[in-house]
Structure formats: structure tokens, C-alpha cells
N, C-alpha and C positions, 0 to 999 in steps of 0.2 A: 813258795820262794818269793822273798821281797826284793826290793831294789838293790840293797847292799849284797845280798846273797847272789843275785844275778850278776852284778858287777864283778864279783870275785871269780865268776866262771868265764868272764869275757877275756879276750887276749890282752886287754888293757894297754894297747899300743897308742891310743889317742891319735890315730892316723889322720883324722880329718876327712875321711872319705865318705862318711855318712852325713845325713842332714844335721845331726846334732854335734858333729865335729869331734867330740870327746866321748869316752866310754861311759862315764857316770850319767850324763844327760840321756844317752842312748838307752841305758838300762832303765831309767825312770820312764822314758817314753814307751818302751816295750811293756812294762808292768801296767801302765795306764791304757795301753791299747792304741797308742798314737804311732807306733812303729812296729815293724815285723823284724824278727831275728834275721831273716834273709837279707836285710839291708846292710848287715855287717859284712864287709868283704873279707874279713879275716877268719870267719867261722866256716867250718866245713859242713857239708850236708849232714853228716853223721852227728856232729856236735849240735847242729840246729834241732834235729829230731830228738836228741836226748834232752835238750833243754825244754823243748815244747811240752814234754811229758811231766815236768815238775813245776813249771811256771804257773803261778796263781795270779790271774789278773783281777784285781779287786780295788775299787775305789768308790767315792761317793756318786760318780756318774752312773754306775750300774743300778744303784738304789733309785736314783732319779728316773732312769729309763723305765724301770718297773712301775713306778708311780704314774708316769705319763702314759704308759700302755693301759693302765687301768682306767685312766680318764678317757682315753680313746675309745674303749669299749662302750662307753655311755654316750658317744656321739653318733649322730646320724650323718654319715658322709654325704648322703644325697642332698642334705640341706646346705652343706657348706662348700661343696666341690666348685661350683661356678664362681663364687665369691673369692676364693683363694687361688683361682686359676689352675685347679687340678682337673684331671679327666676321671670321671666316674666309670668304673669297669662293671661288667655284667655280674661279677661276684660281689659287688658293693665295696670293692677295694678302690683306692684312688691312685692315680699316677701323677707324680709331681716331678718337674725338672728343677734341679738345683745345680748351679754352676756347670751346665752342660751335660750333666748326668741324669739318667732317668731312674726314679725310685718308685717302688710300689708299696703302699701302706695298706695292710689288710685291716678289716674291722676290729681285729683283736690287738692292733697296734704293732704287729710284726712288720719289719721293713726289709725289703729285698732289693738287690741291684746286681749288676754285673761288676765283679771286681771287689777289692777290699773296701770295707766300710768301718769307720771308726765310731766310738761312742759319741764323739762330737756331732757327727752328722745325724745320728739317731735322735739326740736330744733336740737339735735344731729343728728337724722336720716335725717331731712331735709337738714342739712348742708352737710351730707355725700353724698346725692344724688345730691345736688347742685354742689359740687366740681367735681363730675363725673370723679374721677381719673382713670388713665390707667397705665398698666404695670404689669409685673409678679413680685412676691415677690423675693427678692434677696437671702434670707437665711442668710444674714449678719446682725448681731445684733449690734445696736449702742445705746448709751445713748441718753436721751432726748436732751441734750445740743448739740449733733451732728446733729440734724435734722435742717432743714431750719427755722431760726427764734428762735430756741430753746435756744441758748446761752443767749439771752436777758431775757428770762423768766425762766431760769434754777432754780433760787432761789425760784420762785413761785411754780415750779413743786415739788421741795424738800419739801417745807412747806405744800402745799395743797394736795399732792399725796403720796409721799414716806414716809414722817414722820407719817401721819395718818395710812398708811398701816402697818408700823412697829409696831405701838402701838396696832393695832388689833391682829397681830400675837403674840406679847408679852403677851397680855391679855389672849388670848385663842387660842393657836396654833392649837390644834386638831380640834376644831370646825370651825375655819377659814379655815383650809385646806379642811374640808368637804364641806364648801360652795364653795371654789374654784372648787372642783370636780363637785359639783352640777351645776355650771355655765359652765362646759365643759372643765375644766383644766386637764392637764395630767403632771405627773412628768417627768422630763427629766434629763439625765445625761450629763456629759461633760462640766459642768459650775463650777466656782470657789467655789460653795457651794453645798452641797447635797440637800438643799432645793430649788429646782428650778421647777417652774410650767409654762407650755406652755398654753396660753389661747387666744382664738380669742374673742376680744371685739366687732369687726365688721368683716365681711367676708374678707376684705383686711387689717385688722389691728390686726395682732397677737402681743402679748406681751409675754415676759418672766418675771416672778416675781421671784426675788432672795431674799433669807433671810438668814442672819447670826445671830443665837441666841447669847446672851451675853456669853462671855467666859473670865474668869480671870478678867483682867483689861480692857478688850474690851467691849464696849457697843454693843447692837444688831444693826443691820443695815438692811434696805430693799431697793432694787433698782428695778426699772422697766425699761426694755430695749425693743427696738423696731426693727422691720425689717427696714432696711435702706430706704425702699420705703414709709414709713408711711406718710411722708410729702406730697406725691403725692395725698393722699386720704383725708387728713384733715390738716388744718393749725395748727401751734404750739399752739395757744390759744384753739382751739377746741380739741386738743389732751389732754390738761390739763383738759378740761371739761369732756372728755371721762373717764379719769382715776379717776377723782373726783367722777364720777358716779359709778364707780366700787366700790370705798370705801363706798359710801352711800349705795350701794346695799348690800355689805357685812354687814354693820352696821344694816340694816333693817332685814336681815336674822338672824343675831345673836339675835336681839331683839325678833323676832318671834319664834326662836327656844327655847328661854328660857321662853316663855309664857305658 
């Protein structure tokens, strides 16, 4: 079943009660593995079970995951665990914390955790261990455009990461901050705005999230800055992928909190 076929099976009410707000984007998200059928409030349990049996989730990400798993099989986790901030287990698997959640990656590249896991998080974690970065955090904060390769993709980072984050904070500042804290964020002082949160997205990839609320003729603004060593642990494109995931995580939590 492809996206169009699934869409035809949905209630097509465009009720706005799921994260995607309308049925066609919801169908696409389900096929891609970014959403579950149970997130649709208009589907009965019987309808969900029937659809699960015929949905075929297939896209480029699954092929990429298989490729990254093969690379993981050739890596010695013992050699990289300390450098990437992972914990080596007795069975030679490694434990990594990502956005407040614990993940276990086995030597054959399989990833396990409690709760739902999307293809996005699998790709991200496998990329992180594949890069096998080294070095101590510098404590120096820089913008995305200052990272290696960041200048070329700076407009994409603004569009896909900082602008959506700003919109979430504008929409519901108090609840969004609660989710930041739930993910492990802490407020910090000494930045150009009093709204500054320090958050580890991955063990060696901390970020500072800065937010300026609207004031007089000035619009609101959100900015994400990084430790200057960030590009040693993920490339510029994967860093966009990482922060996009943070935004989706917050959106999902906001949706669940309101149910």
C-alpha cells in the first residue's frame, strides 16, 4: 500500500488533531515510518489492525539503514566508545543517550530502546558511531554557519530547524520549555537572551537554544548554537538531520501532552 492508497482508506476529515494536521501528510508520514496509525483519532482499533496488515513501509531510508548496519559490523566498538561518549557493555554492544532516551546498539548494528523508534533515529545513531569522532569539547559556542560545511547549508538550517523551533516557542512557550527540560535541558545564564537552554542531543553534541520573544517592532527569533567541535562528530548535513529530529520530537510531545 502506497501513500495514495492509504489516504483513500483514511477518514479524510482533515480534523487537525494529529501532528500532520491533514490526512495526506499523515498518510505519507505513516508510510515513511514517522507516524503511527494510532495517532489518528478517527480510526477505530479494528481499522488500525486491518490497515497494519497491508501497509508496506518502504523508502530510501531503509536501504541506508541496511548499508550503515553493514559498516557497523566492521567497527570495533571498544575502540570508539569512550571517544563518542558511549558506554561499552559486556556483550560489546554500546549504550548511547540521545535527547534524553537510552539506546543500545549491538555489534551487528541493531538498535533497541523502550518505546517507538523511527528510521530517522536509527540513521542518526549509526551515522554518529560511523563518524567515530574524537576530541574534547571546547566550550566555545559557534553558529551553524561556522561549522565545517555549514556556510553552504546555513539557509536550510534556518528554514528547517531554527524557524520551526521559533514557531513552537511562539505557539506555547511554557509547554515547549517543559519538553526541553524533559529532554534534559537546563537554563543557562551569560547569553544575549535570558531564554537560553543547554541540551545534549548526543553525548558529544551539546547545543544552546536561544530564544528572543517578540518585542515592540521586533519579531521573535530562535537560534541554535553548537560547541565548536560539533563537526568532528557529525557532518553538516547530519547536524541538520539531528536538530530537525529535535523539532519533530518536541512536536510529538506537544501533541501527546494535549491528548
